[in-house]
C-alpha positions in Angstrom: 188.3 204.0 96.7 187.5 202.2 93.5 190.1 200.8 91.2 189.6 200.9 87.4 191.8 199.1 84.9 191.8 199.8 81.2 193.8 197.5 78.9 195.5 198.2 75.6 192.5 197.5 73.4 190.5 200.3 75.2 193.2 202.9 74.4 194.3 201.7 71.0 193.4 205.1 69.4 192.2 208.6 70.1 188.5 207.5 70.2 189.4 205.0 72.8 191.0 207.7 75.0 187.8 209.8 74.6 185.7 206.8 75.5 187.6 206.4 78.8 186.8 210.1 79.5 183.1 209.5 78.8 183.1 206.4 81.1 184.8 208.4 83.9 182.2 211.2 83.5 179.4 208.8 83.6 180.6 206.7 86.5 182.2 209.5 88.5 185.9 210.1 88.7 186.6 211.3 92.2 187.8 208.6 94.6 189.1 206.5 91.7 192.5 205.1 90.9 192.8 204.2 87.2 195.4 201.7 86.0 196.1 201.9 82.2 198.1 199.6 79.9 200.2 200.5 76.9 198.2 201.6 73.8 197.0 199.0 71.4 199.9 196.7 70.4 202.6 198.9 71.8 204.0 196.2 74.1 204.5 193.9 71.1 206.2 196.7 69.2 208.5 197.4 72.1 209.3 193.7 72.3 210.4 194.0 68.7 212.7 196.9 69.8 214.3 194.5 72.3 214.7 191.8 69.6 216.2 194.3 67.1 218.5 195.7 69.8 220.1 192.2 70.3 219.9 190.9 66.8 219.6 193.6 64.1 220.9 196.8 65.7 220.9 198.7 62.4 217.1 198.7 62.4 216.8 200.1 65.9 216.1 203.7 65.0 213.4 202.9 62.4 211.7 200.4 64.8 211.5 203.1 67.6 210.4 205.8 65.1 207.3 203.7 64.1 206.2 203.5 67.7 206.7 207.3 68.1 204.7 207.9 64.9 201.8 205.7 66.2 201.6 207.8 69.4 202.0 211.1 67.6 199.0 210.3 65.5 196.9 209.8 68.6 198.3 213.0 70.2 197.4 215.1 67.1 193.8 213.9 67.3 193.5 214.6 71.0 195.3 218.0 71.3 194.6 220.8 68.8 197.5 222.9 70.1 200.7 221.8 68.3 202.7 223.5 71.1 201.0 221.6 73.9 203.2 220.4 76.7 202.4 216.8 75.8 204.7 216.9 72.8 207.9 217.6 74.7 206.8 215.2 77.5 206.5 212.3 74.9 209.7 213.4 73.2 211.4 213.2 76.6 210.2 209.7 77.2 211.4 208.5 73.8 214.8 210.2 74.4 215.0 208.2 77.7 214.4 205.0 75.8 217.0 205.8 73.2 219.5 206.9 75.9 219.1 203.6 77.8 219.7 201.6 74.7 222.8 203.6 73.8 224.5 203.3 77.3 223.3 199.9 78.4 226.1 197.4 79.1 224.0 194.5 80.4 223.8 191.5 78.1 220.8 190.1 80.0 217.7 189.9 77.8 215.2 190.0 80.6 216.8 193.1 82.2 216.8 195.0 78.9 213.2 193.8 78.2 211.9 195.4 81.4 213.8 198.7 80.9 212.4 199.0 77.4 208.8 197.6 77.5 207.9 199.8 80.4 207.8 202.9 78.1 204.5 201.7 76.7 202.7 202.3 80.0 204.6 205.5 80.8 203.7 207.0 77.4 200.0 206.0 77.4 199.3 207.3 81.0 201.1 210.5 80.2 199.0 211.2 77.2 195.7 210.2 78.9 196.5 212.2 82.1 197.2 215.4 80.1 194.1 214.8 77.9 191.8 214.4 80.9 193.2 217.5 82.6 192.6 219.5 79.4 188.9 218.5 79.3 188.4 219.3 83.0 188.8 215.9 84.5 191.5 216.8 87.0 193.8 214.0 87.9 197.2 213.1 89.5 199.7 211.1 87.4 201.6 208.6 89.5 204.7 206.6 88.6 203.8 203.2 89.8 207.5 202.2 89.9 207.9 204.4 93.0 205.1 202.5 94.7 205.2 198.8 93.8 208.5 197.3 94.9 209.7 193.9 93.8 212.7 191.6 93.7 214.9 191.5 90.6 213.3 188.6 88.8 212.9 190.6 85.6 209.9 189.9 83.4 208.1 188.1 86.2 208.9 190.0 89.4 207.7 189.1 92.9 206.0 191.7 95.0 207.7 192.9 98.2 204.4 193.4 100.0 205.4 195.2 103.2 207.3 198.0 101.4 204.8 198.2 98.6 201.9 198.6 101.0 203.6 201.4 103.0 204.4 203.2 99.7 200.9 203.0 98.4 199.2 204.0 101.7 201.3 207.1 102.1 201.5 208.3 98.4 197.9 208.2 97.2 195.2 210.8 97.8 192.1 208.7 97.8 189.7 211.5 97.3 191.0 212.4 93.9 191.3 210.7 90.5 194.7 209.1 90.1 196.2 207.8 86.8 198.9 205.2 86.9 200.5 202.3 85.0 199.8 198.7 85.1 202.4 195.9 84.7 205.3 197.8 86.3 207.3 197.9 89.5 210.9 198.5 90.5 213.6 196.7 92.4 215.9 197.8 95.2 218.2 199.6 92.7 215.2 201.3 91.1 215.5 199.4 87.9 212.2 198.8 86.3 210.6 195.4 86.7 207.5 193.9 85.1 204.9 191.6 86.6 204.5 189.2 83.6 202.4 189.7 80.5 198.8 190.8 81.3 200.1 191.9 84.7 198.1 195.2 84.6 195.2 193.3 86.2 197.5 192.2 88.9 198.7 195.8 89.4 195.1 196.8 90.0 194.6 194.0 92.5 197.8 195.0 94.4 196.6 198.6 94.7 193.2 197.5 95.8 194.6 195.2 98.5 196.9 197.9 99.9 194.2 200.5 99.9 191.4 198.3 101.1 189.5 199.4 98.0 185.7 198.9 97.7 186.1 197.2 94.3 188.2 196.6 91.2 186.7 197.0 87.7 188.4 195.6 84.6 187.1 197.2 81.4 187.4 194.8 78.5 186.2 194.5 74.9 183.8 191.7 76.0 180.6 191.9 78.0 182.1 190.2 81.0 183.4 186.8 81.9 182.2 184.4 79.3 182.2 180.6 79.4 184.6 180.6 76.4 186.7 183.0 74.3 184.3 184.1 71.5 187.3 184.3 69.1 187.5 180.5 69.2 184.1 179.3 70.3 180.5 179.9 69.2 177.4 180.6 71.3 179.3 181.8 74.4 177.4 182.6 77.6 177.9 185.4 80.1 178.7 184.3 83.7 177.1 187.0 85.9 178.3 186.0 89.4 181.3 183.8 90.0 182.8 182.6 93.3 186.5 183.5 93.8 187.5 179.9 93.9 185.9 179.1 90.6 187.4 182.2 89.0 190.9 181.2 90.3 190.4 177.7 88.8 189.5 179.3 85.4 192.5 181.6 85.6 194.8 178.7 86.5 193.8 176.8 83.4 194.4 179.8 81.2 191.2 181.8 80.9 192.5 185.0 79.4 189.9 187.4 80.8 191.5 187.4 84.3 195.2 187.3 85.1 196.0 184.2 87.3 197.6 186.3 90.1 194.9 188.9 90.2 192.3 187.1 92.3 194.4 186.0 95.2 194.8 189.4 97.0 191.2 190.3 96.2 189.9 187.1 97.7 191.9 187.6 100.9 190.1 190.9 101.6 186.9 189.9 99.8 187.2 192.8 97.4 184.7 192.2 94.5 186.1 192.2 90.9 183.8 193.5 88.2 184.5 192.7 84.5 182.6 195.2 82.2 182.7 196.2 78.6 184.1 199.6 77.6 182.1 199.2 74.4 178.8 198.9 76.2 179.5 200.5 79.6 175.9 200.6 80.7 175.8 196.8 80.9 176.5 195.3 84.4 178.9 192.6 83.2 180.3 190.0 85.6 181.1 190.0 89.2 183.7 187.8 90.9 182.9 187.9 94.6 182.3 186.2 97.8 179.2 184.2 96.9 178.1 180.6 97.3 176.4 180.5 93.9 176.6 177.4 91.8 177.7 179.4 88.8 179.0 178.7 86.3 176.2 176.2 85.6 177.5 175.6 82.0 180.7 174.0 80.7 183.5 176.5 80.4 186.0 176.1 77.6 189.6 177.3 77.7 192.0 177.1 74.8 195.8 177.5 75.1 197.5 177.5 71.7 201.1 176.9 70.6 201.8 174.4 73.4 204.4 171.6 73.2 203.8 168.0 74.2 206.9 166.3 75.6 206.9 162.6 76.2 209.6 161.0 78.3 210.6 157.4 79.0 213.5 156.0 80.9 216.5 154.8 78.9 216.6 151.4 80.6 212.8 151.0 81.0 213.0 151.5 84.7 210.2 153.2 86.6 209.7 156.9 86.5 210.0 157.5 90.3 210.4 160.5 92.6 214.1 161.0 91.8 213.3 161.2 88.0 210.3 163.5 88.6 212.4 165.8 90.8 215.1 166.0 88.1 212.4 166.9 85.5 211.0 169.7 87.7 214.4 171.1 88.4 215.0 171.4 84.6 211.6 173.1 84.1 212.6 175.6 86.7 216.0 176.2 85.3 214.7 176.9 81.8 211.7 178.9 83.0 209.3 176.5 81.3 205.7 176.5 82.6 203.7 173.2 82.6 200.1 173.2 81.6 199.4 169.5 82.2 201.3 166.4 83.3 200.5 162.7 83.1 202.6 159.8 84.1 202.6 156.0 84.1 205.2 153.5 85.5 207.7 154.0 82.7 206.6 157.2 81.0 206.0 160.9 81.8 204.2 163.4 79.5 203.9 167.1 80.0 202.5 170.0 78.0 204.5 173.2 78.2 204.7 176.7 76.8 207.9 178.2 75.4 207.5 181.8 76.7 211.2 182.2 77.3 212.3 180.3 74.1 214.2 177.7 76.1 212.5 174.6 74.7 215.5 173.4 72.7 217.8 173.7 75.7 215.3 171.9 77.9 214.9 169.0 75.4 218.7 168.6 75.2 219.1 168.4 78.9 216.2 165.9 79.2 217.9 163.7 76.6 220.8 163.1 79.0 218.5 161.0 81.1 215.4 160.0 79.1 214.2 159.1 75.7 212.5 162.2 74.5 209.8 162.9 72.0 208.3 166.4 71.4 205.3 167.4 69.3 205.4 171.1 68.9 202.6 173.6 68.4 199.7 171.6 69.8 196.5 172.9 71.3 195.4 172.4 74.9 191.7 172.4 75.6 190.4 172.6 79.2 186.7 172.0 80.0 185.5 173.0 83.4 182.2 171.4 84.4 182.5 169.0 81.5 179.6 167.1 80.1 179.7 164.2 77.6 178.3 166.6 75.0 180.9 169.3 75.7 183.7 166.7 75.4 182.4 165.4 72.1 182.2 169.0 70.9 185.9 169.4 71.4 187.0 166.0 70.3 185.1 166.2 67.0 187.5 166.1 63.9 190.6 166.4 66.0 193.5 164.0 66.7 193.7 163.5 70.5 197.3 163.2 71.7 196.6 163.2 75.4 193.4 163.2 77.5 193.1 163.7 81.3 189.9 163.6 83.4 189.9 165.0 86.9 186.5 165.1 88.6 184.5 167.6 86.4 187.5 169.0 84.6 188.7 167.4 81.3 191.9 168.4 79.5 192.7 167.4 75.9 195.9 167.9 73.9 195.1 168.0 70.2 196.9 168.5 66.9 
């Protein structure tokens, strides 16, 4: 079996859905399991629903209506019959969403987030499954929440591998085309969980691992894995074959083309990962696989924006030792704050963090109980893999360097 994954950009409109159909026709659609994300920016729109639910409840109906209108526009372009089953199917999903918000009693933001945001994937896959069936590409729609079981760590759930593997092996007919959702799972109480933003790639890897798939293909709006994000860097180069270990390093440092968790289960079973363009599907793209190639042979640039540089020093100028560092890490865990880089000296400790869960202010207040604290917000973190003097100069040019760290052939720079 081959696993395909299509992200939100590939299904942002009706033409995107039709393009998926053309790719499946060209590539062959039997013996395929296709993982599909929410359409376009729907996840962002549903995040706004969560925000409005907690902060501006009077706007809730209008906020949901805009999402419904967006999907109805796509449906009308795909289905000529105005009485098609798809209309009541989508109405039913939006009714489920509204019903949850009306009866929910939980004040926990992460729990509500997962119960709401999941509708993006449920709606997109329902539309695409019906469209493919209508044009003769017969398929089975699967609710991934019945297959991928997790703990109750909402928004970043951990996979229960044994149960998940049994579910997947006994629920999927590998000779047919299956359509399912990325990003989602469910806990022991069958509440929806999510696997972290961009977790659809991870979903594809989980399915591949459990099914011993022949390959995973991620269809993107770029020609493959590039040595830098073309939105921020000029003259990017395609990396055609990348060893698993190098790809994991790139993902760890924040390369957005591959989700950090995706590669680990694939590497364990040596399942190749292909990254191809849904815009130019005839191109081969990139392969992450079990090779001893020296690629990438060029510097690779990774940019993480909107980071926060925290500098700590002890109140009494004593050394920053194991006890202090342990205390810092406990606070980072408590406030769900992920580090991107750390650097320490005898009496100081610097770390660059993101603020995914909006807990930065709480973290800083807790740190002030034990340290002198300075924080420079909204900085950029550049990572250069296989750095050369020329590549370092390219990044440093016309920037204020706040922190620089050199580790073998990897250089990281925090800039304003």
